[in-house]
C-alpha positions in Angstrom: 55.2 188.5 41.2 57.0 189.3 37.6 54.8 189.6 34.5 55.9 188.5 31.4 53.8 189.9 28.6 54.8 188.0 25.0 53.5 186.8 21.8 50.2 184.4 22.1 50.1 180.8 20.9 48.3 178.2 20.4 48.8 176.4 23.6 47.2 180.0 25.2 44.4 179.6 22.9 42.2 178.2 26.2 43.5 180.8 29.0 42.2 183.2 26.5 39.2 181.5 25.7 38.6 181.0 29.4 39.3 184.6 30.1 37.1 186.0 27.6 33.9 183.8 28.6 34.7 185.0 32.8 35.2 188.9 31.9 31.7 188.5 29.7 30.3 186.5 32.4 31.1 188.9 36.0 31.3 192.2 34.1 28.1 192.3 31.7 25.6 190.0 34.2 24.3 193.8 35.3 23.4 195.1 32.0 21.9 191.5 30.0 20.2 189.1 31.1 21.4 185.2 31.1 20.1 184.1 27.8 22.8 186.2 26.1 25.5 185.9 28.0 25.2 182.1 27.4 25.1 182.7 24.7 28.3 184.7 24.3 30.1 182.1 25.8 29.2 179.1 25.2 31.2 177.0 22.6 34.9 176.3 22.8 37.9 177.4 21.3 37.6 177.3 17.5 39.7 176.9 14.6 39.3 180.5 13.8 39.7 181.9 17.1 42.8 179.7 17.8 44.0 181.7 14.4 43.3 185.0 15.5 44.7 184.6 19.2 47.9 183.0 17.4 48.2 186.2 14.4 47.0 188.5 16.7 47.1 188.6 20.6 49.8 189.1 23.3 49.0 187.7 26.6 50.0 188.5 30.4 52.2 185.8 32.5 52.6 185.3 36.0 54.2 182.2 37.3 53.3 180.3 34.2 49.9 181.5 34.1 48.1 183.5 31.9 46.3 186.1 33.2 45.2 188.8 30.8 45.4 189.4 27.1 45.3 191.9 24.5 44.8 192.0 20.7 46.6 194.4 18.8 
């Protein structure tokens, strides 16, 4: 399996958001109750988030799927 690291584009925003939400729910559930987890993961992809992702993020991609992300 080859992993490509590249600059994020607007079309990656939903995948980045989904990865973030999944990470919060899976990794923080042992430390926080459902209420704050729900607050942190509710909503959707805003124009502001899209702008941040396009300007500051890199993604890892495998088999045409975004599998991770990082900001500078």
